[in-house]
N, C-alpha and C positions, 0 to 999 in steps of 0.2 A: 239704665242707670248712668248718670253723668259723672265722669271722673274729674276731679279737681287736683291741681298740683300746687304744692306749697312753694315758698321761695327757695327751698332747698331742692326742688325738683322731684319731690316724692309724690307718687300717684296715691292720693288719699283713698281712692276706691280699692286699689290693691292692698293698701295697708289695712283697710277695714276688713277685707276678706281674710287676710292673714290673721288679724286679731280675732275674728270670729272662730276660725279653725283652731287656733292655738288656745283660745279661751274656753273651748268646749261648747260654744254656742251652736246649736244644731241647725243644719240646713237639710232640706229634703234631698232625696237621692237625685232628683232632677236638677235642683239648684247646684248641688255639688258637681254633677256631671258638666253643667255649663261652665263652672269655674275651672274644672280640671281640663276641659277641652281647650281652653286658652293656654294651658301649660304644655300641651303636647309638643314634643320636639319635631324637627323636620322629619318627614316620613322617608327621606332617603336612607336613613339608618335602620328602618323597620323591615324585618324579614318575616313575611306572613307564613304561617304553617298551614298545612292542608286541613287540620282539624280545629283551627282557631285557637290553639294553645298560645298563650302569651309568655309564660315563664320558660323561655327557651334560651340556650346559650347564645344563639345568634342575635338575640334582642337585648342582651345585657347592657350594651351602650345606650340603646333607646330608653330602657327602663331606668338606668342610672340618671339620665338627663331629666326624665319625667319626675322622678322622686326628688332630684336635686332642685327642682323649681318650686318645691313646696316649703312652707315654713319649717325651720329646724325642729320645732316642737312636734311636728306631724310626721316627719320622715321616719322616725323609729317605728311608728305603727305600720308603715308601708312595707317594711322589709323584715323578713324572718331571720333567724340565727344563721341560716345557711346562705344568706346573701340574696336569696330570691324574693320575689314579691310575696307578701303575706296574703292571706285570704282577703283581707280588707283592701290590700293593694291591688290584687287582681280585679276585684269588683270595681274599684274606682277607675282603673285604667280601662277596663271593658266599657264602663258607662261613658267615659270621656271619649272613647273611640266611636261609640254609638252616636253620641251627641254631635261629634265632629262630622260624621257621615250623614246623619238624617235630620239634624237640627231639632228644634223644639216642636214636637207634634204630639197629639194624643197617643199615637202608637208608641212613640219613644217613652213617654211618661209611663205607659202601661208596662213596657218592657223593663225599665230600670227600677220600678217600684213594686211590681207585682211578683208574687211567688207562684202564680198559676202554672202547674206542670204542663198544661195543654199548650203553653207558649214556648216550651223548651226548644223544639226544633226550629221554630221561627227565630227565636233569639240567637241560637247557635248559628243559623245560616246568615243572619244579618251581621252578627259579630265577625264571622269569617270574612265577609265581604267588606266590612266597615273600613279597614285600613286602605284598601284599594279605592273605595269611593271617596273617603276623606282626602286622599292624595290627589285624586282626579279633580275634586272640587277646588283644591288649592291651585292646580294648574289652570282651571277655568277662570278663577279669580285673577290670576296673573296674566291671563290672555294667551296662555300657551296651549290651550285645548279648546275645541269647539264647545259652545254652551249648549249641550244636549244632555244635561244632568237629569237623571230620573229618580233621585233620592226622595223627592216629595211624592212621586207616584208609588214608590215602594212603601213608604209610610202609609199612604192612603189605602193601598191594597191590604196591608196588614190590619189596619183599623176596620176596613169593611168586612174582612173575614171575622174579626172579633164581634162586630155588630151582628153578623149572620148567626154566629155561634150563640151569642147571648139571647137572641130572639127565638132560638130553637129551630131555625131553618137550616137549609143546606145550600152550599155554594152552587151545586148543580141547578137547583130550583131558581136561585137568584139569577144565574146567567141565562137561564131559559126564559125568565119572566121579564127581563130588562133588555130591550132592544138596544142596538148600538147607538141610535140617535135619541133615545129617551132615557139614557142611563144617568145616574148621578155621579158617575166616575168618568174621567177622561179615558180615551181608548187605551193608552199605555197602562194605566192603573188597572183597567178591566182585564187586559191580557195577563197582567201579573197575577191577579186574583185567580185566573184560570190555571196558570202554571203552578202557583203555590199550592193550590188545592190538589192538582194531579200528583204533585211530588211532596205532599205534606209529611211523609214519613222519612224523607231524606234531606237533612240539612245540607249535605254535600251537594245534592242536585241543585238546590235553590241558590246556594252560595256560588256554585260554579257558573250558573247562568248569569248572576249579577256581575261577577268578576269578568266573565267573557264579554258582557255588554260594554264595560268600560275599557277593556282591551281593544274591542272593535272601534270604540269611539276614539281612543288614542291613535289607532291606525289611520284615522281620517286625516292626520297631519296637523301641523301647527297653523292656526288661522293667520298668524302674523306673517309666516313665510308665504302663505297663499296670496296675501295682499301684494307681495312683490311682483307677482305674475299677473296681477289685474283681477280684482273681484274675489269674493270669498262666499262660499255657499255653506250655510250651517246644515249639518246632517239632520235628517228627519228622525226623531226619536222612535216613532212607531216602526219605521222601516228597519232601523238598527236593531230594535228589540225582536222583531219578527225574524230577522236574519240570525240573531243570537239563538233564539229558540229553535230555529230550523237546524242550525249547526249542532246544537246540543242533542236534538232528537235523532239526527243522523248518526251521531256517535254512540248514544246511549239508548235510543228507542223511547217511545212514549210509555208513560206509566198508566196503570189502571186508575180510573177516576174514583176517588174516595174523598170524604170530607176531612178537613184538616184535623178536627178534634175527634174523629171516629177512632176506635181502638183498632190497631192493625190486626188484620186477620191472617192466619197462616195460609200458605199455599195449599193446593190440593195434595201435593206430595207430603208436606209436613203434617197435614191433617190425618192422612192415612197412617203415618208413622207414629203420631203422638196421641191421637184420640181414639177411644173405643168406638166401634161401629154404632153402638147404641146412641151416641151423641147426635147422630144424624136426625133421629126422630125428635130429639129435643130442639134441634135447630129448626126443623120444619114446623113444630108446634109454635115456636116463637115468631115464625115468619110465614104468615098465610099466603103471601104472594109466591114465595119459593115453593110452598107446598102445592099450590095450584099448578105451577109450572112443572113440578115433578110428576103430578098426577097426569097432566097432559102428555108428558113424555112417555110415561108408562103405558098409557092408553094407546099411543101411537105405536109403541113397540109391540104391544100385544096384538094390535090389528095387523101389523106387518107379519108377525109370526103366523097368525091364523090364515092370512092370505097365502103365505108360503106353503102351508099344509095342503091347501086346496090345489 
């Protein structure tokens, strides 16, 4: 959209947006996110929380500036009687942060406009990492950080997982069937698909990896300062991601591979505590492959016992 300025120096595009908001003309959630992303204050005053919570005392200044950038007719809807963001305010700030981090993509549109419960962990993870990513993108834009941004790869990975889910497939099958050199995803996005699938029950694991990647990118130094000493080498995204994953797995260990949209299964310990023994037979009846494996194991045990008697 082209902005035009009047003789009085008024941005007619901004005035039109403000008029639409104040007049109750509806925008889609994605359109609103784009507008609100331009209103985000400097991230220097934003203090991220471990669980992605936005309504924190540490962020009151950031929230005040964000709400203050809106038309006065809208500000009352953004804040509750207690001075904190209202439910609508939290939603709009969350979507603005997501847009600022991941831009306009099918994955973002799905996240800000869908109510699919299966996306909850992915949305939470991307939300928790969004401020760090948006801040890094600002530094890259200003030339203060190497341009090794992977936000588009993150969005592509999430969209691929959604496609796999909607087609009734599994991520494991997709990864097995698509070789590295014949894939429709770049290597970084493919590796993210793998990690997201392995850790699909932990928003914290996914957000931790994403934030660690950008911390590692920041640790590569300022490219402008590197120029002073002759030459600058942009870090390789794939190598940085692999190092980030390696660091995460060394600290937390690998996760059992499961599909992102599969229901979380209790561990063996919790199964024995919470489920009646009879449910084992129900499980085997529903899973012929598991039943066959169980049958083989029992046959092997019986043979060993008989050999022992001899």
